[in-house]
Steps between C-alpha positions, in 0.01 A plus 500: 500500500652167515458284808818399661534129584525431866760232570371195678617444854748219513505304821842361573511138621693439819821313436501131584660431834851380454585164647743511783817294523321235707223458241749464215704255702189291571399490134856411401508218758166361375614514138833338585340214696185462291579140402585404858180662630292316240663167588450566872130567446473188286657281769328665797156488336440128567622535860260788563218300339575200724512719810170673423324174411620346828288746702190488279182311568427175322234669285727784386815300424589485128223741404532829313535684833872519559483691828353322805162628607553340840834409654471140616811448712341185638604320182849456642370333815255283305791342313641348818161346576453348154857379436799386712696808400726492807610147411579605145699800622692286749591244233601771254720672758665172594566416136627848408719563806657155522565479126658847501717422803615166355573664165722763660675241715594289198533752216731753664796258548462369144491850354801597712697200376416571136591867535815488714665158470728389216450128441487263207151470354374832634371613162331165446329526839377850417376373165303227679339765722391696194371178340287428807346845464384409149350164601120525546383334824222319314760291315617323815169516688411130463833343609541748785147430618569126501812558711306694762220243492750232602588711804127537578520880493238562233197680635726744688703807414835345591580392141500871418704609803770234535644545144589858591777354716670406171496858373306693239657557158356848446607618846848355457534680167393840640718468810800392297459797264505734798788335685734526201464881522647509853876573476723215607706739710240473777535123514881524485503749787281270708731205436801709600323572829465125556144439380411172338264462207192455719580800716581708193165410355307577818683813615609665174307376197147460637472856640606636162263267313195597704310661205545190282398267786188708562414491130524121465318451831209714381493324165478162675244619754272646233532189287404269787218726615340499154594143406202298379649216299721357774238489779241366256735217400610391846237628748188513288352187658539619861280796594699565818814577297345736247664835438332829420527443125319167520251629754410806294445288192265271694331796670435664164343184358273458804407868542521607137169691523626691806772701333519743790620220730737369233654845458525544877691172527725614216575826681601310813724274293672793329540718809808325654689503169422869444610590854826304468584659166407849627753484783768316302466661158810719538739217577317275252543740209860568601578129509343435160690795353836404644478131402520602135799735543847353460 
C-alpha cells in the first residue's frame, strides 16, 4: 500500500488594513509639503533651542542634555537685576516707533506724487529713489556723522530718527509700486465730488493702500528693532541710550559663561517682534504680494 501524502495546513494571513481617505489625504499632504516642513523644522530648531536653554540651569546650558532637567523660570527675572533691560526696551521702542511714524509721514506723500502726478522729471526722481536704495549706508557714514556732531546730537538716537522725516527710499519704492495699481477712476471720482489732492489721499487712497502701508511699517519697525550698526555708531558711548541690540551684545560679553541668562535675554528681545508679526502677518503678506502686482 502506498501512503497518501497529507496536505499541509495553510494558514491564510489577514489582509492588511486599508488606509482610509483621511490617512491617504494626510500622507499626500505630507509628501506635497515635504520641503516646506523640512524648512520649517530647520528654522524653528534654533528658536526651540534658545527657548529650552533659557529655562535651564547654568550647569546644564550648552551640554549634551537638550531637555531641561529643571525649569528655571527665575532666569527671566534675574536678567532685570543684572542688566538695565527696561531702559534698553524703552530706547528700542522709542527708536522703532518714532522712526516708523516719521517714515510713514514723509514717504506716503512722496510715493503718492510719484505714482499719481504727471510732472517733468518724475522718472528722474524715481530713478534717484532707486539709486538711494543701492547706496550702502557705510559709504556716507563719516560725513553724516560729522554733520550730526556739529549739532551735538551724537551719543543719542536722534540721528537715526530725524532722517526718517526725509523719507525712506525702500518704503517709497514699495508704496509707489502699490499706488500705481489703484485705478485712477477713484481719484477722478473724488475730484468730481470736490475733493482736493490731500483729501483724496486721506479719504480714498490711504484706505485702499492699507496692506502696503502695513507692510512698509512692519519692515521699518523690524529693521529698527534689530538695528545694531546705527545705535553702535551714534549711541555707543552713552549707556543710557543703548538699544536692545547693543545691550544684548554687551550682556553676552559680560555673562558669556551664563548662556542660560543670555538666551533668556534673547527670548525677551525676540518676543515683541514675534507677537507683532503673529497678529499682522496676514496684512503683511498681502501687502508684500500686492506691491509686486501691476
